[in-house]
C-alpha positions as CSV (number, residue, x, y, z in Angstrom):
1,M,7.7,21.5,35.7
2,I,10.3,23.5,33.8
3,K,13.0,22.5,36.2
4,T,12.2,18.8,35.6
5,L,12.2,19.3,31.9
6,L,15.6,21.1,32.1
7,N,17.0,18.3,34.2
8,K,15.9,15.7,31.7
9,L,17.3,17.6,28.8
10,E,20.6,18.2,30.7
11,S,20.8,14.5,31.5
12,K,20.3,13.5,27.8
13,I,22.8,16.0,26.6
14,L,25.4,14.9,29.1
15,T,24.8,11.3,28.2
16,K,25.4,12.0,24.5
17,L,28.5,14.0,25.3
18,F,29.9,11.2,27.5
19,M,29.2,8.6,24.9
20,R,31.0,10.7,22.3
21,W,33.9,11.3,24.7
22,V,34.2,7.5,25.3
23,D,34.2,6.8,21.6
24,N,37.0,9.3,21.0
25,E,39.2,8.4,24.1
26,Y,42.1,6.1,23.6
27,D,44.0,6.6,26.9
28,L,43.6,3.3,28.8
29,E,44.5,4.9,32.1
30,T,41.7,7.5,31.8
31,L,39.2,4.9,30.7
32,A,40.1,2.6,33.6
33,L,39.8,5.5,36.0
34,T,36.3,6.4,34.6
35,K,35.3,2.7,34.8
36,G,36.4,2.6,38.5
37,M,34.4,5.7,39.3
38,I,31.3,4.3,37.6
39,H,31.7,1.0,39.4
40,Q,32.1,2.8,42.8
41,K,28.9,4.8,42.2
42,E,27.0,1.6,41.1
43,T,28.2,-0.1,44.3
44,E,27.0,2.9,46.4
45,I,23.6,2.8,44.8
46,K,23.2,-1.0,45.2
47,F,24.2,-0.7,48.9
48,A,21.6,2.1,49.5
49,I,18.9,0.0,47.8
50,D,19.8,-3.0,49.9
51,Q,19.7,-1.0,53.1
52,A,16.3,0.5,52.1
53,N,14.8,-3.0,51.3
54,K,16.4,-4.7,54.3
55,K,14.1,-7.2,56.0
56,F,14.7,-8.0,59.6
57,V,14.4,-11.7,60.3
58,V,12.5,-12.5,63.5
59,G,13.7,-16.0,64.4
60,F,13.7,-18.3,67.3
61,K,15.6,-17.4,70.4
62,R,18.2,-19.9,71.5
63,Y,18.0,-20.5,75.3
64,D,21.1,-22.7,75.4
65,E,23.4,-19.7,75.0
66,Q,24.8,-18.0,78.0
């Protein structure tokens, strides 16, 4: 219970610090790198969700193929 509370608190603090850092950052290269990392993580998560929710289609067998 305490560990969960600490994880939530840490997440909120890190989010606030990240938002403050983005507001104060003016280096376009660093911001682009950060954007790329976030996009890559988002793609990984979407891929994992798609793999978990994958439905196998049971279709008709084609007998004309050799």
